[in-house]
C-alpha positions as CSV (number, residue, x, y, z in Angstrom):
1,M,84.7,-159.8,-120.3
2,I,86.2,-158.2,-123.4
3,K,84.2,-155.0,-122.8
4,H,85.6,-154.8,-119.2
5,L,89.2,-155.4,-120.5
6,I,88.8,-152.6,-123.1
7,L,87.3,-150.3,-120.5
8,Y,90.2,-151.0,-118.1
9,I,92.8,-150.4,-120.8
10,S,91.1,-147.1,-121.9
11,I,91.0,-145.8,-118.3
12,L,94.7,-146.7,-117.8
13,T,95.6,-144.9,-121.0
14,L,93.6,-141.8,-120.2
15,S,94.9,-141.6,-116.6
16,Y,98.5,-141.9,-117.8
17,G,98.1,-139.2,-120.4
18,Y,96.4,-136.8,-118.1
19,S,98.2,-137.5,-114.8
20,Q,98.2,-134.8,-112.2
21,T,100.9,-134.0,-109.6
22,K,100.1,-132.8,-106.1
23,V,102.1,-129.7,-105.3
24,Y,101.8,-128.4,-101.8
25,G,103.4,-126.1,-99.2
26,K,103.0,-123.7,-96.4
27,V,103.2,-119.9,-96.4
28,T,104.4,-118.0,-93.3
29,D,105.6,-114.5,-92.4
30,D,109.1,-113.8,-91.4
31,L,108.2,-114.7,-87.7
32,S,107.1,-118.2,-88.8
33,R,103.3,-117.4,-88.4
34,P,101.0,-118.9,-91.0
35,L,99.6,-116.5,-93.5
36,V,95.9,-117.1,-94.0
37,G,94.6,-116.2,-97.4
38,A,98.0,-115.8,-99.1
39,E,97.6,-115.9,-102.8
40,V,99.2,-118.6,-104.9
41,K,99.1,-117.9,-108.6
42,I,100.3,-119.9,-111.6
43,S,101.9,-117.6,-114.2
44,G,99.8,-117.5,-117.4
45,V,96.6,-118.9,-115.6
46,K,93.8,-116.6,-114.4
47,Q,92.8,-118.9,-111.6
48,K,94.2,-118.0,-108.2
49,Y,94.5,-120.2,-105.1
50,Y,94.6,-119.2,-101.5
51,T,96.1,-120.7,-98.3
52,N,93.9,-122.1,-95.6
53,S,93.7,-121.2,-91.9
54,K,97.1,-123.0,-91.3
55,G,98.8,-121.2,-94.2
56,E,98.8,-124.4,-96.3
57,F,98.0,-124.7,-100.0
58,T,97.6,-127.6,-102.4
59,L,97.6,-127.5,-106.2
60,F,97.2,-130.3,-108.8
61,L,99.3,-129.6,-111.9
62,S,99.7,-131.6,-115.1
63,S,102.8,-133.8,-115.0
64,G,105.7,-133.3,-117.3
65,L,105.5,-129.5,-117.5
66,S,107.2,-126.6,-115.8
67,Y,105.3,-123.9,-113.9
68,T,106.2,-120.5,-112.3
69,L,104.2,-119.9,-109.0
70,R,103.9,-116.5,-107.5
71,I,103.2,-116.6,-103.8
72,G,102.2,-113.3,-102.1
73,S,100.1,-111.7,-99.4
74,V,99.0,-108.2,-98.4
75,N,101.8,-106.2,-96.8
76,H,104.4,-108.9,-97.7
77,Y,106.9,-109.2,-100.5
78,A,105.9,-111.8,-103.0
79,K,108.2,-114.7,-104.1
80,K,108.3,-116.7,-107.3
81,R,109.1,-120.5,-107.4
82,T,109.6,-122.5,-110.5
83,V,108.3,-126.1,-110.3
84,N,109.3,-128.8,-112.7
85,V,106.5,-131.4,-112.4
86,R,108.2,-134.8,-112.8
87,R,107.0,-136.7,-109.7
88,S,103.6,-137.7,-108.3
89,E,104.0,-135.4,-105.4
90,I,106.1,-132.2,-104.7
91,N,106.4,-130.6,-101.3
92,L,107.6,-127.0,-101.6
93,G,108.1,-126.8,-97.9
94,T,107.6,-123.6,-95.9
95,I,107.8,-120.4,-98.0
96,S,108.5,-117.4,-95.7
97,L,107.4,-113.9,-96.9
98,K,109.1,-110.8,-95.6
99,V,106.9,-108.0,-94.3
100,I,107.0,-104.8,-96.3
101,P,108.0,-101.9,-94.0
102,S,105.3,-99.2,-93.7
103,G,105.6,-96.3,-96.0
104,I,107.0,-98.3,-98.9
105,I,104.9,-98.9,-102.0
106,V,105.7,-102.0,-104.0
107,V,104.6,-102.0,-107.7
108,E,104.6,-105.4,-109.5
109,T,103.8,-106.1,-113.1
110,E,103.7,-109.4,-115.0
111,S,105.4,-107.8,-118.1
112,F,106.6,-104.2,-118.7
113,D,108.3,-102.8,-121.8
114,G,109.8,-99.5,-120.5
115,P,111.7,-98.2,-117.5
116,I,110.2,-96.4,-114.5
117,E,112.6,-93.9,-113.1
118,R,110.7,-92.9,-110.0
119,I,107.2,-92.9,-108.6
120,K,106.4,-89.9,-106.6
121,P,103.5,-90.2,-104.2
122,P,101.6,-87.1,-103.2
123,P,101.9,-85.5,-99.8
124,L,100.1,-87.3,-97.0
125,G,96.5,-86.3,-96.5
126,T,96.0,-85.5,-100.2
127,V,95.4,-89.0,-101.5
128,P,92.1,-89.1,-103.4
129,S,90.0,-92.2,-103.5
130,G,90.4,-94.4,-106.6
131,S,93.1,-96.5,-108.0
132,F,96.8,-96.4,-107.1
133,W,97.7,-94.9,-110.5
134,T,95.3,-92.0,-110.1
135,W,97.4,-90.5,-107.3
136,C,100.9,-91.4,-108.5
137,E,102.7,-89.5,-111.1
138,L,105.8,-90.6,-112.9
139,E,108.8,-88.2,-112.8
């Protein structure tokens, strides 16, 4: 009986110290269509999460902390949301991402130490294969 009581108290203590909070939401485009495979990334963490076929995502985060989430999808502007995890469940609701108009190149960086004045793409038809930076030159 004492062994069971000690085991029960140990489990309660561990579960309280390492409690997880369910954080969930839905990602849509600006026409309210679900975005399948949209990326949900927690700042400072390498792991990425993706939305399902209904545009929904679910994360389990440690309680008592604050997180910055970056939600993005191909051809859509990304959004950042800060989540203060204080409850057992947090619904972020629907996050609508605006479509990037064609011909616009969006450059994102997690941290950057200097200014970029302008990025000049080459004339159409002259873009070599390779990375984005191999065919962009800074003015």
